[in-house]
C-alpha positions as a printed Julia matrix, in Angstrom:
163×3 Matrix{Float64}:
 -17.61  81.4    -7.42
 -14.08  80.03   -7.14
 -13.8   76.47   -8.49
 -11.57  73.86   -6.82
  -8.2   73.23   -8.48
  -7.75  70.24  -10.76
  -5.21  67.7    -9.43
  -3.77  65.49  -12.17
  -1.47  62.55  -11.35
   1.41  62.84  -13.83
   3.26  59.72  -12.68
   3.95  57.53   -9.65
   6.51  54.95   -8.61
   7.33  52.84   -5.56
   8.43  55.86   -3.54
   7.08  59.02   -5.19
   4.07  60.7    -6.78
   4.24  63.56   -9.31
   1.14  65.67   -9.87
   0.08  68.93  -11.46
  -2.31  71.58  -10.2
  -4.31  74.0   -12.3
  -7.39  76.18  -12.11
 -10.07  75.85  -14.79
 -11.22  79.46  -14.33
  -9.24  82.54  -15.3
  -8.48  83.52  -11.69
  -5.03  84.6   -10.53
  -3.57  82.0    -8.15
  -1.07  83.13   -5.51
  -0.38  79.59   -4.32
  -1.72  76.2    -3.29
  -1.95  74.26   -0.05
  -1.62  70.51   -0.58
  -2.06  67.75    2.0
  -0.88  64.2     1.37
  -2.55  61.65    3.69
  -1.86  57.97    4.31
  -2.71  55.48    7.03
   0.0   53.85    9.06
  -0.82  50.31   10.25
  -4.57  51.17   10.41
  -3.91  52.93   13.73
  -2.46  56.25   12.69
  -3.21  58.63    9.85
  -0.15  60.55    8.71
  -0.09  63.82    6.8
   2.48  65.85    4.9
   1.59  69.46    4.01
   3.09  71.34    1.06
   2.79  75.12    0.73
   3.3   76.01   -2.93
   3.9   79.66   -3.78
   2.76  81.11   -7.1
   1.15  79.27   -9.96
   3.92  76.64  -10.12
   1.92  73.56  -10.86
   4.0   70.36  -11.09
   5.07  68.84   -7.78
   6.82  65.65   -6.73
   6.33  64.05   -3.31
   9.14  61.61   -2.5
  10.1   59.26    0.35
   6.8   57.38    0.16
   6.1   53.69    0.79
   5.55  51.14   -1.99
   2.02  49.8    -2.63
   0.4   52.27   -0.24
  -2.83  54.25   -0.83
  -2.37  58.04   -0.67
  -4.96  60.8    -0.73
  -3.94  64.2    -2.09
  -6.12  67.2    -1.3
  -5.5   70.74   -2.48
  -7.0   74.2    -2.45
  -5.88  77.35   -4.22
  -5.17  80.72   -2.65
  -6.49  83.35   -5.08
  -7.04  87.09   -5.25
 -10.73  86.4    -4.5
 -10.1   84.06   -1.52
  -9.51  80.37   -0.97
 -11.02  77.78   -3.31
 -12.9   74.66   -2.22
 -10.91  71.44   -1.74
 -10.31  68.9    -4.44
  -9.18  65.31   -3.87
  -7.45  62.53   -5.75
  -6.4   59.02   -4.68
  -3.42  57.01   -5.9
  -1.67  53.8    -4.83
   2.11  53.72   -5.24
   3.52  50.84   -7.3
   5.71  47.98   -6.14
   5.44  45.62   -3.2
   4.68  46.95    0.24
   7.51  46.17    2.67
   6.82  43.55    5.33
   6.0   45.07    8.72
   8.92  45.05   11.15
   8.9   42.57   14.02
   9.03  44.67   17.21
  10.33  43.67   20.64
   9.97  46.08   23.57
  11.77  45.45   26.87
  11.65  47.61   29.99
  15.14  48.67   31.07
  13.89  50.38   34.22
  10.71  52.21   35.32
  11.18  55.07   32.84
  13.02  53.54   29.86
  12.0   50.94   27.28
  14.4   49.43   24.75
  12.65  48.86   21.4
  14.28  46.74   18.71
  12.96  45.38   15.42
  13.85  43.66   12.18
  13.52  45.2     8.74
  15.37  46.64    5.76
  18.36  48.95    6.13
  18.58  52.53    4.84
  14.98  53.44    5.63
  13.39  55.68    8.26
  11.37  53.95   10.97
   8.67  55.65   13.01
   8.16  54.53   16.6
   4.74  55.34   18.07
   3.74  54.73   21.68
   0.87  55.55   24.01
  -0.94  54.33   27.11
  -4.16  53.36   25.26
  -5.33  52.36   21.79
  -7.3   55.6    21.56
  -4.22  57.69   22.34
  -2.15  55.53   19.96
  -4.64  56.38   17.2
  -5.25  60.06   17.99
  -2.05  61.52   19.44
   0.75  59.08   20.19
   4.22  60.02   21.29
   6.55  59.35   18.4
  10.09  59.51   17.17
  11.98  58.41   14.07
  15.29  56.69   13.48
  17.23  54.89   10.75
  18.51  52.38   13.33
  16.92  49.08   14.32
  16.66  49.97   17.99
  15.97  52.95   20.21
  15.51  53.64   23.91
  12.24  55.45   24.64
  11.69  57.41   27.85
   8.24  56.89   29.4
   6.34  57.85   32.56
   6.7   55.52   35.52
   3.78  53.35   36.66
   2.13  53.29   33.21
   1.63  50.53   30.67
   2.47  51.42   27.05
   1.57  50.15   23.58
   4.26  50.39   20.89
   4.2   50.38   17.08
   7.13  50.59   14.69
């Protein structure tokens, strides 16, 4: 039986998490698959996947948000097959940034100008859909470092926007 890998949080800060991976059994590891999950505004779960080759065990995930809960899951790829998943939870330190204040204005039937307030030098995600269900499951999205963007939409539809 292949055991799950052990995930150990080495350190964390406002914008990063460092962790190590190891196997407790004497099984040759060819790599790991790691998923980092977090929830955006309770409407959208985000995920970042890391493919780690070899037995290299210490990793750092950067560009995270302060005071945000993250779930890290991992499994090992071994000579005997894939291991079961293991999980760990961690909350980054610091103060979570205030949510941006979004204004959306139709320019014409297929374009919406979105603008918002918030800190500079960060990446903003803009999510939009025609229903709350679609906004949660599979929204259209784009990113920008600006404080405004023009989004192209389908005519004769109503849209919900998040930034």
